C-alpha positions in Angstrom: 0.0 0.0 0.0 1.4 3.2 -1.1 0.8 6.5 0.7 1.6 8.9 -2.1 2.5 12.5 -1.8 -1.1 13.6 -1.4 -2.1 10.9 1.1 -3.7 8.0 -0.6 -3.3 4.2 -0.7 -3.4 1.7 -3.4 -5.1 -1.6 -2.7 -4.8 -4.8 -4.7 -6.3 -8.2 -5.0 -4.1 -10.5 -7.0 -4.4 -14.1 -8.2 -2.0 -16.8 -7.1 0.8 -15.9 -9.5 0.6 -12.1 -8.7 -1.5 -10.8 -11.6 -3.7 -8.0 -10.3 -7.4 -8.9 -10.4 -8.9 -5.9 -8.6 -7.4 -2.5 -7.8 -8.7 0.4 -5.8 -7.5 3.6 -4.0 -8.6 5.3 -0.9 -7.7 8.1 1.4 -4.6 7.5 3.6 -6.6 7.8 6.8 -9.0 5.0 5.9 -8.5 1.7 7.7 -7.4 -1.2 5.5 -10.4 -3.4 6.5 -12.8 -0.8 4.9 -11.3 -1.5 1.5 -11.8 -5.3 1.4 -15.5 -5.5 0.5 -15.3 -3.0 -2.5 -12.3 -4.8 -3.8 -13.9 -8.2 -3.7 -17.1 -6.8 -5.3 -14.9 -5.3 -8.0 -13.5 -8.6 -9.2 -14.7 -9.1 -12.8 -16.2 -12.4 -14.0 -13.4 -14.8 -15.0 -13.8 -17.0 -18.1 -13.1 -20.6 -17.5 -12.8 -23.4 -20.1 -15.9 -25.2 -18.9 -19.1 -24.0 -17.2 -20.1 -20.6 -16.2 -17.8 -17.7 -15.5 -16.4 -17.5 -12.0 -17.5 -14.4 -10.1 -15.7 -14.9 -6.9 -12.3 -16.2 -5.7 -12.1 -19.7 -4.2 -9.9 -18.6 -1.3 -8.8 -15.3 0.1 -5.6 -14.8 2.2 -5.3 -11.6 4.2 -3.1 -10.3 7.1 -4.1 -9.2 10.6 -5.4 -5.9 9.4 -8.5 -7.6 8.1 -9.2 -9.6 11.3 -12.8 -8.6 11.9 -15.8 -10.8 12.5 -18.0 -8.8 10.1 -15.5 -9.4 7.3 -15.3 -13.1 8.0 -19.1 -13.3 8.1 -19.4 -11.4 4.8 -16.8 -13.6 3.1 -18.5 -16.8 4.4 -21.9 -15.5 3.2 -20.5 -15.1 -0.3 -19.0 -18.6 -0.2 -15.4 -17.5 -0.2 -13.0 -19.5 1.9 -10.8 -17.2 3.9 -7.5 -17.4 5.6 -7.2 -14.3 7.8 -4.6 -14.2 10.6 -6.0 -13.7 14.1 -4.6 -10.8 16.1 -2.5 -11.8 19.0 -2.9 -15.5 18.3 -1.1 -16.3 15.0 2.3 -15.1 13.8 2.4 -13.3 10.5 5.0 -15.7 9.2 2.6 -18.3 7.9 0.8 -15.8 5.6 4.2 -14.7 4.2 4.1 -17.6 1.8 1.1 -16.2 0.1 1.5 -12.5 0.8 4.8 -12.2 -1.0 3.0 -12.3 -4.4 1.0 -9.2 -3.4 4.2 -7.5 -2.2 6.0 -8.4 -5.5 3.1 -6.9 -7.5 3.2 -3.7 -5.4 7.0 -3.5 -6.2 6.1 -3.8 -9.9 3.7 -0.9 -9.5 6.4 1.1 -7.6 8.5 0.7 -10.7 6.1 3.0 -12.5 7.5 6.5 -11.8 4.1 8.2 -12.1 2.7 5.9 -9.3 5.8 5.9 -7.1 5.8 9.6 -6.8 2.2 10.7 -7.1 1.9 13.6 -9.5 -1.9 13.7 -9.8 -4.0 15.6 -7.4 -7.3 13.9 -8.5 -8.0 10.4 -7.3 -9.7 9.5 -10.6 -6.4 10.2 -12.5 -4.4 8.1 -10.0 -6.9 5.2 -10.4 -6.6 5.5 -14.1 -2.8 5.4 -14.1 -2.9 2.5 -11.6 -5.2 0.6 -13.9 -3.0 1.2 -16.9 0.0 0.0 -14.9 -1.9 -3.2 -13.8 -2.8 -3.8 -17.5 0.9 -3.5 -18.5 1.9 -5.9 -15.7 -0.7 -8.4 -16.9 0.4 -8.0 -20.5 4.1 -8.5 -19.7 3.4 -11.6 -17.6 1.1 -13.2 -20.2 3.3 -12.3 -23.2 6.1 -14.6 -21.7 
């Protein structure tokens, strides 16, 4: 999550290999847990070889910042299996195996100079440039 020059954060949901699926931005003073529901709702339908399009992830990994009962209930109600670390109970080391893909994708986004040092004052422009950067990341990974 990047706190650009004007005080905003970039949130990502990535697939297992690190390709961004859903992206969003928010004010820097907004708690991380408030961004989870809009990000999950923003996942587009994914085409599969057989059957209907998937509209939700099979499993969601998150760190301790998302450890709230209402988020767990919401994910369970949508049929999404979750693996969210409990505050004060579990160490954050176990989630590191899955979280590094998100951190790597954030590092790829930080390579874009326009996003690393936020030049735009409008949030719509930042979201547009972040979406373009995510599109380029997907293109580069899929072109290999």
